[in-house]
C-alpha angles and dihedrals in degrees: 000000000000120000122344116343142160130238122207124179139173107221138161133044138243097060096311130121133181127217124193123181110191140150105257090221090069094052129086098233115119120255116262097228142353133208132190122241094259091057091049091050092052091047089053091051090050089050092053091046091052090048091054088055092050100260118121112213135153126237088237089059090053091048092052092051090047090053090057091067104033146009115281092239095054124096111268111248123215090243090055092053089048090052091051093050090047090055088052088062102265132125107241140187135179109219136182116215133179098222143002114271134178095250094053098075148123093048143119110262123203116221129207090257090059091253121133124222127196105227108196099184149327128238135163095350094311130107121219106221127187108246123165091201091069121082094245095029090250128111124189113219125178114244089231090061093044103049099062089063096038115104093199093243117123134175109218128188139176136184116256115256091240091057092049092048091049091052095049102031114055092190093048109151110228115225120243111273093231108029093045089068090068092060090070090063101050091129093053092048091048089053090049090052091048090048090051090051093050093043094051092047090051089050088065088068093081092054092047090047091056092045093053095043095052096039103037114009100048097044091050096033090226105172095178092054090049093058093044090054091044091052091049092049091048091050090050091051091049092050090048090054091049092049091050091048092051090047091052091049092051092050094047092051095047092042092051093052092046090049094050092048094048093046091051092047092049092051091048090052090047093050091045094051115121113261092223093055109140129222099021119107121196091243091054091051091047092051090048093052090048090056089069086082090072089052091051093049093050096056096060129129094261094051095045090044090056092048091047091052095053096078089054090063086088090054091056092045090055090049091050089049090053092051105032104020112201092016087082090076089065088059091047091052092047091051092051091050090051094052104039099071090052091053092049092051097049096095092051092047091051091050091050091049093053092046091051092049092049093051092045092052092050092048090050090052092048092050091049092050091048093052097045096041099037094129091051091050091052097045092046092044092234095146094108093052092049091047092050094049092045092050092049094049096044091046091050091049092047093048094048092045091049091050091050092049090047092054092046090048092049091050091049092049090048091050093049091047093050089048092054092043091051089052091052093048091048090053092047092050090047091051092055089049089052088052088053092050093244097108142043131220089247090056090055092052093046092047091051092052092047090048092059091044093048097050098037096093090051092059088065094045096085091052090048090052091053092050092044090058089059091047093048092050091048092050090049091052092048090051085071091060094046094047095042116120112268132213089241112042109217091208095065140046127238138211114255122223128192092185140016127203094203104240108151126191124182118200117193091324117185130171135183129169095221133019093241096048132085122268114272095193126028115168117162094192136347134163124198115191124203108272094018120132121214127187112211111202127189146116123275109291094020093122105262095132091040089055092055091047088055089054092051094048094243088118126038116217116252087222134005133027137282110209125196120189088347095305129106105255090223089066095057122089107261090224089061091049091052092049097045102036114065112205129188111184129203093248111061121180130188119230125219110279139053129318088258090056092052093048091048102043092142092052091228099117121069101159113098091197090060091047089054089048089056091048090052089051089054093046095248098102098098092046094051093042091054095044115102093230097040113182 
């Protein structure tokens, strides 16, 4: 650990625990990471730069983010600094310029020596450079003296617009976590809309081709005109296919970027969720995250293409009206008949979706319990109970899913039947108009083609409604993850700490897991001095581990205050508490990966010798050294 820190551990068995609060500098444990002076200087410059842009961050934060990408003893690259600033919440870019200009600053400039300078501004041929040796931390350097040593590489950053608005507008309305991602791709969606317009206009070519062939080519037996029209129709079909392919590619690219951004945001919210959050089991959270698959499958090129084609139904209706006159009302009536049953079945579809999700979440929880407590199930002979519950839940899910599919299938069959019936009625009406001398055979053929084209998107609408119910329910469930209380509240600012001495003071601290349960921890007053040892005695479930989690800040007291070094722990940045308070709980789990991966979960240590030193400190060095696979 760097600087002052605190170590807490749950040790012992038989209802005993041991607490030690000690300055890490006085212990014998190896440090977690080391950086040379140049890296620390660059981290300090990045900290000052972030502060200028309104983001408070510690140099130790920058160093940790630097260590994720490279060894602490390596020169810090511009891209690494940009990554660290991006993790601090800024929008960053590494740019190469030919000369220093007024609009380039503030930025971090890389010099030929490898050094970085924080250039705060430029005025009248002078650069204002951050320099702690000057009285006001500002040095004025002529551009002519600066440019010979300037590599042209700068690291630029800016605060996101949402962060600025939140700082200056108390009633700032936060955008929806999912739908706001679409606003970044307005251009792509505009191109998709344009492509849909062009594609649907080209689709008219087949109907016009039939109209001209039956009304003009066949009566006059004009073979040359036939092939000219056929070539034009073929070219239109080819262009329509190319436009649809380009539209699908645009949607897939935008959808992939939106998906990656949303998945990252959801995981960040999940990892930042408070540990003492009530009413959310791991299986429920896992099932909710898994539901994002239905959201991803809905926003595909085929779905969006169908939705984009729906507005152009009115274009085809106007074209039919121009060709067939009153026959267009048959198409309007057919479209209404196709849509109405789906509207009437929406409430039932929504109810089935919620029932399926509830059963799926319970089955996921049951499966998780069965896997983690398999020995208990065997020793207590609970196999029959687990089988019965699993059969009930899977049967319920299968029945509800089957009913939903049956309704969706019935709606699709109805839509297709109405589409065919509308085509027949349009042909019949056109035939009577031919008998009356108001219509031509070519008009009948063209109207029939346009009828199928007009109503085609509506045949997919019922299926889209069924899928949308699943998507809507999944988004509602994921709203709970996004809106869940976080360790670090974005609406407030925290005190930053580089070091902690380890003096704890508890004032009338109480904690309970639920409002209607008994108190787990009730401590009127307790002081823990640095270096002091406390033995915590109690039966299983008496609150020993909960007490230590209160001291680490993982849990917030239901009532009272936990002070550390004379400051309310709730006022200190949770990231600083995690870095400066070492905690070893009673329940230790190994993550997937090697022993090295588990020892280096924070990605800050890249020296195997130091990992072995830590294992020796824990008494595991000889065992690991003699094991065939080692780390």
